[in-house]
TORTOR-367621 format. One record per residue (C-alpha): residue in one letter; x, y, z. Coordinates in steps of 0.001 Angstrom, whole numbers, padded with zeros to 6 digits, always signed. Layout:
N
AXYZ/...
//
This chain:
147
X-128100+243274-036334/X-127996+243496-032366/X-126332+244922-030351/X-124365+243378-027217/X-125047+242594-024266/X-123484+244214-020790/X-124023+240147-018813/X-122407+242705-015483/X-124010+244613-012679/X-122020+247474-011165/X-123451+249213-008262/X-123420+252821-008900/X-120784+255387-007120/X-122026+257775-004886/X-121520+261517-005234/X-119432+262814-001707/X-119772+266095-001843/X-117915+266981+001195/X-114951+265339-001485/X-115574+266584-004119/X-115338+270173-002031/X-112106+268924-000356/X-110763+268522-004537/X-112056+271802-005840/X-110285+273857-002301/X-107140+271632-003273/X-106709+272788-005996/X-107532+276777-005699/X-105320+276523-002756/X-102552+276134-005559/X-103284+280209-006859/X-101833+282978-005436/X-103752+285230-002748/X-105273+288200-004984/X-105689+288439-008878/X-103032+291291-007697/X-100448+288871-006711/X-100807+286891-010118/X-100596+290253-012154/X-097647+290684-009708/X-095425+287350-011221/X-095264+289326-015028/X-095679+292799-014096/X-098416+295556-014128/X-099884+297435-017060/X-100134+301547-015582/X-103582+302716-016498/X-103974+304708-019445/X-106234+307930-021804/X-106113+307909-024451/X-107448+311320-026813/X-107648+311935-030399/X-107311+314960-032277/X-107154+316288-035497/X-103329+316577-035899/X-102485+313364-033408/X-103020+310626-030974/X-101855+311645-027198/X-101471+308712-024720/X-101654+309668-020613/X-099819+306699-018607/X-099790+306702-014564/X-096770+305986-013495/X-096081+308032-010134/X-092713+307519-008298/X-091316+306078-011355/X-087927+308135-012543/X-087809+309363-016764/X-084381+307281-016770/X-087028+303525-015632/X-089028+304264-019212/X-088951+303325-022209/X-091043+304601-024700/X-090871+302830-028493/X-092932+303123-032077/X-092591+300321-033985/X-095045+301430-036731/X-098535+301790-035793/X-097512+300538-032136/X-097017+302407-029006/X-094220+300139-026138/X-093825+302495-022583/X-091553+299643-020628/X-090518+300215-016997/X-090286+299299-013896/X-090605+301014-010380/X-088549+300705-008529/X-089019+299278-003869/X-088442+302768-001898/X-086108+301817+001326/X-088105+301932+004418/X-087215+302350+008137/X-090690+301449+009236/X-092811+297766+008736/X-094671+297500+005791/X-098609+296610+007583/X-099911+296898+004142/X-099841+297269+000496/X-102058+298457-001860/X-099284+299858-004607/X-097696+297911-007462/X-093915+298028-007955/X-091718+296097-010639/X-091522+295796-014068/X-094425+297094-015498/X-095382+297977-019842/X-098981+299881-021803/X-098558+298450-025134/X-101790+298955-027650/X-101918+299395-031717/X-102858+302977-032424/X-105844+302478-034973/X-103715+305014-038055/X-100849+305976-039745/X-098106+307622-036652/X-095492+309549-037805/X-092905+307647-035352/X-089795+310394-036608/X-092669+313231-034421/X-092788+311443-031435/X-093253+313225-028386/X-092736+312269-024713/X-093259+313774-020946/X-092961+313201-018341/X-094058+315650-015015/X-096254+315316-011603/X-096272+311281-012428/X-098436+310801-015860/X-096575+311119-019106/X-097365+312063-021911/X-097011+310710-025041/X-097641+312813-027787/X-097898+310931-031648/X-098859+313221-034724/X-101041+311557-037336/X-099846+311131-041765/X-101681+313580-042675/X-103976+311119-045657/X-103286+312205-049136/X-105363+315063-050876/X-107578+313047-053178/X-106600+311872-057314/X-107747+313550-060413/X-107858+310488-062706/X-109362+311877-066163/X-111332+309235-067892/X-110754+308501-071864/
//
């Protein structure tokens, strides 16, 4: 079986690095200036610590400047969801620089074990939201009689 032979000759295309760089820079210019701006489009995730004790999970979430009426805590099965909003405060002067985030936030975690959603407690103090979720005690081992 014979392979087709190409008779048409074309000149190879020259690679122009400056054109490639311009194309990349043009594409990058469509992105936000900073990672924070990109994340801020959909809100942010506050920093948190999750601690497991013998009888509960203790979650501490940093929410400085957030009023407790602006925070919602929900538990569905083993999933804990904390949502809220850090509101922009009214300013008198000119804001020269901002490194603190404002706007909607969400913290969501799937806990590793079964929890008692009726005993959940939440407390806000010194800018830290502490959520305590009791564990469900595992049932004691059942003795099976061998016949």
